C-alpha positions as CSV (number, residue, x, y, z in Angstrom):
1,M,0.1,0.4,0.2
2,T,1.5,3.6,-1.1
3,P,1.7,6.5,1.1
4,A,-1.2,8.0,-1.2
5,H,-3.0,5.6,-0.8
6,V,-3.4,5.5,2.8
7,S,-3.3,9.4,3.3
8,S,-6.5,9.0,0.6
9,T,-8.8,5.8,2.9
10,G,-7.6,8.0,5.9
11,P,-9.9,10.4,5.9
12,M,-12.3,8.3,4.6
13,I,-11.8,5.0,7.6
14,K,-12.7,8.5,10.5
15,V,-15.9,9.1,8.3
16,L,-17.1,5.7,8.8
17,G,-16.3,5.1,12.1
18,A,-18.0,8.8,13.4
19,V,-21.0,7.6,11.0
20,S,-21.0,4.2,12.9
21,L,-20.9,5.7,16.6
22,I,-24.0,7.7,15.3
23,C,-26.1,5.3,14.6
24,G,-24.9,3.0,17.6
25,V,-26.4,5.7,19.6
26,L,-29.5,6.1,17.4
27,I,-30.2,3.3,18.1
28,V,-29.7,2.9,21.8
29,G,-31.7,6.2,21.9
30,T,-34.7,4.9,19.9
31,H,-34.6,2.1,21.7
32,I,-34.7,3.7,25.5
33,S,-37.0,5.9,24.0
34,T,-40.0,3.4,23.4
35,L,-39.3,1.0,25.9
36,G,-42.0,2.6,28.3
37,R,-44.3,2.4,25.5
38,I,-43.9,-0.8,24.9
39,R,-44.0,-1.5,28.1
40,H,-47.1,0.0,28.7
41,N,-48.9,-1.6,25.5
42,R,-47.7,-5.1,27.1
43,E,-49.6,-3.8,30.5
44,I,-52.5,-3.2,28.3
45,I,-52.9,-7.1,27.0
46,M,-51.7,-8.2,29.1
47,R,-55.3,-6.7,31.8
48,E,-56.9,-7.1,28.4
49,S,-56.3,-10.9,28.1
50,V,-57.4,-11.5,31.9
51,E,-61.1,-9.9,31.8
52,Q,-61.5,-11.6,29.0
53,L,-59.8,-15.4,30.7
54,L,-61.9,-14.2,33.9
55,P,-64.9,-12.4,32.6
56,G,-66.4,-10.0,35.7
57,I,-63.1,-9.1,37.4
58,Q,-62.6,-5.6,38.1
59,K,-59.1,-5.6,39.9
60,Q,-56.0,-7.0,39.9
61,V,-52.8,-8.2,42.2
62,I,-49.7,-9.2,39.9
63,Y,-47.5,-11.8,41.7
64,G,-43.4,-13.2,40.9
65,I,-42.7,-15.9,42.0
66,Q,-39.1,-16.1,44.4
67,A,-36.7,-18.9,43.9
68,S,-38.0,-19.6,47.8
69,G,-41.5,-20.3,45.8
70,D,-42.7,-17.0,47.5
71,L,-44.8,-14.8,46.1
72,T,-44.1,-11.3,45.7
73,I,-46.9,-8.4,44.8
74,L,-45.5,-6.8,41.1
75,P,-46.1,-3.1,40.0
76,G,-49.2,-2.5,38.1
77,V,-53.4,-2.6,39.5
78,E,-53.7,-4.2,42.8
79,S,-56.7,-5.1,45.1
80,E,-58.3,-6.2,48.7
81,G,-60.6,-9.1,48.5
82,P,-61.3,-12.4,48.1
83,R,-59.9,-14.5,44.8
84,L,-62.0,-14.4,41.8
85,G,-59.3,-16.2,39.3
86,I,-56.0,-17.1,39.0
87,V,-54.5,-16.3,35.6
88,I,-51.0,-17.5,34.4
89,E,-48.1,-16.4,32.2
90,T,-46.3,-18.7,30.3
91,S,-44.4,-19.2,26.9
92,D,-42.4,-21.5,25.0
93,R,-41.0,-22.0,21.1
94,G,-43.4,-22.2,18.1
95,Y,-42.9,-23.5,14.9
96,A,-41.9,-20.2,13.5
97,D,-41.0,-18.2,17.3
98,V,-41.7,-18.3,20.8
99,I,-45.6,-18.0,21.6
100,S,-46.4,-16.0,24.5
101,A,-49.9,-17.1,26.4
102,M,-51.9,-17.0,29.3
103,Y,-54.3,-19.3,31.0
104,A,-56.7,-19.3,33.7
105,Y,-56.2,-22.1,36.4
106,S,-58.6,-23.5,38.9
107,P,-57.2,-24.8,42.1
108,E,-60.3,-26.2,43.8
109,K,-60.7,-28.1,40.6
110,Q,-57.1,-28.7,39.1
111,V,-58.2,-27.6,36.2
112,I,-57.3,-25.3,33.3
113,T,-61.2,-23.5,32.3
114,G,-59.4,-20.6,29.6
115,F,-56.7,-20.1,27.1
116,K,-55.4,-17.8,25.2
117,V,-52.2,-16.3,23.0
118,V,-51.0,-13.0,23.5
119,E,-48.2,-13.0,21.0
120,M,-47.0,-15.2,18.3
121,R,-45.9,-15.4,15.0
122,E,-46.9,-18.4,13.3
123,T,-47.5,-19.8,10.3
124,P,-50.9,-18.1,8.9
125,G,-53.9,-19.7,8.5
126,L,-52.4,-23.1,9.9
127,G,-50.2,-22.5,12.9
128,D,-51.5,-19.3,13.7
129,K,-55.4,-21.4,14.6
130,I,-54.3,-21.6,18.0
131,S,-55.9,-18.5,19.5
132,S,-59.0,-18.7,17.3
133,D,-59.8,-22.8,16.2
134,P,-63.1,-23.1,18.4
135,G,-62.3,-26.8,18.5
136,F,-58.8,-26.5,19.8
137,L,-59.9,-23.7,22.3
138,E,-62.6,-26.1,23.6
139,N,-59.8,-28.5,25.2
140,F,-59.2,-25.4,27.5
141,K,-62.7,-25.1,29.2
142,N,-61.6,-28.2,31.5
143,L,-58.8,-29.0,30.7
144,E,-57.3,-31.7,34.2
145,A,-54.1,-29.6,35.1
146,K,-52.7,-32.7,38.3
147,L,-48.7,-33.5,38.8
148,L,-50.4,-36.9,38.4
149,H,-50.7,-36.9,34.5
150,A,-48.9,-34.9,32.1
151,I,-50.5,-32.5,29.8
152,A,-50.8,-34.3,26.2
153,V,-50.9,-33.3,23.0
154,V,-52.6,-35.9,20.8
155,K,-53.9,-36.4,17.2
156,H,-56.6,-35.0,15.6
157,G,-59.9,-36.6,16.7
158,T,-58.4,-38.8,19.1
159,K,-58.3,-37.3,22.7
160,K,-59.8,-39.6,25.0
161,N,-58.8,-38.8,28.7
162,P,-59.2,-34.9,30.0
163,W,-55.9,-33.9,30.7
164,E,-55.2,-34.3,26.6
165,I,-55.1,-31.9,24.2
166,D,-56.9,-32.5,20.9
167,A,-54.2,-30.8,18.1
168,I,-55.4,-29.3,14.9
169,S,-54.6,-30.8,11.4
170,G,-51.6,-29.6,9.7
171,A,-51.1,-27.4,13.2
172,T,-48.9,-30.0,15.3
173,V,-45.9,-28.4,16.4
174,S,-48.0,-25.0,17.3
175,S,-50.2,-27.9,19.4
176,R,-47.3,-29.2,20.7
177,A,-45.8,-26.1,21.4
178,V,-49.2,-25.6,23.9
179,G,-49.2,-28.7,25.3
180,R,-45.5,-28.2,26.3
181,M,-45.7,-24.5,27.4
182,L,-49.0,-25.7,29.6
183,Q,-47.3,-28.9,30.8
184,K,-44.2,-26.8,32.4
185,S,-46.3,-24.1,33.9
186,V,-48.3,-26.4,35.7
187,Q,-45.3,-28.3,37.4
188,S,-43.6,-25.2,38.0
189,V,-46.6,-22.9,39.1
190,V,-49.0,-25.2,40.5
191,P,-47.3,-26.1,43.7
192,V,-45.9,-22.3,44.4
193,I,-50.2,-21.7,43.8
194,A,-51.3,-24.4,46.9
195,K,-48.3,-23.2,48.8
196,N,-49.6,-19.4,48.6
197,L,-53.1,-20.4,47.9
198,D,-54.1,-18.8,51.1
199,R,-53.1,-15.4,50.4
200,I,-54.0,-15.4,47.0
201,Q,-58.0,-16.1,48.1
202,R,-57.4,-13.3,50.5
203,G,-55.7,-11.0,47.3
204,I,-52.4,-9.7,49.2
């Protein structure tokens, strides 16, 4: 490389470096400025999902699970009074990306009474049916969620047991992702609910 070549490329390298730095700052700045809005929109979606899973609910207490298995109240809408129901957030990898969902759980009956997809990117017309197919959603009106039997997804039309999910034809991967996320959640969260049920019932 000749000295002339070095002198001609030097300023260009400096300019590119400056442009890269500015772009980085802009990207970070945009992320920070939109973070609050994203969080706010997510809270709205979550609140509306809870209202759909538990019709008639007016106030919510949002709990987080500590490593000890105890509950801690997270920032959000808090209430005092008897419990109307329990809604649990869960997620797992689907066909295209992570599927985020919420489900209503009855500790008295040990069953799942409702299921709602919050966010997904599954294949339109196939995998995305997990959020709208009436037959599939029927699985979650009284799905047994006991530790004795693992929640399992079976081939469409072959469901025989109350802990089984009848899959959607042509969307087996997405259907199995739902079953997997529910089983993992039940295994980890149900014991915590049982341990703290008195507190949850009092809404404190």
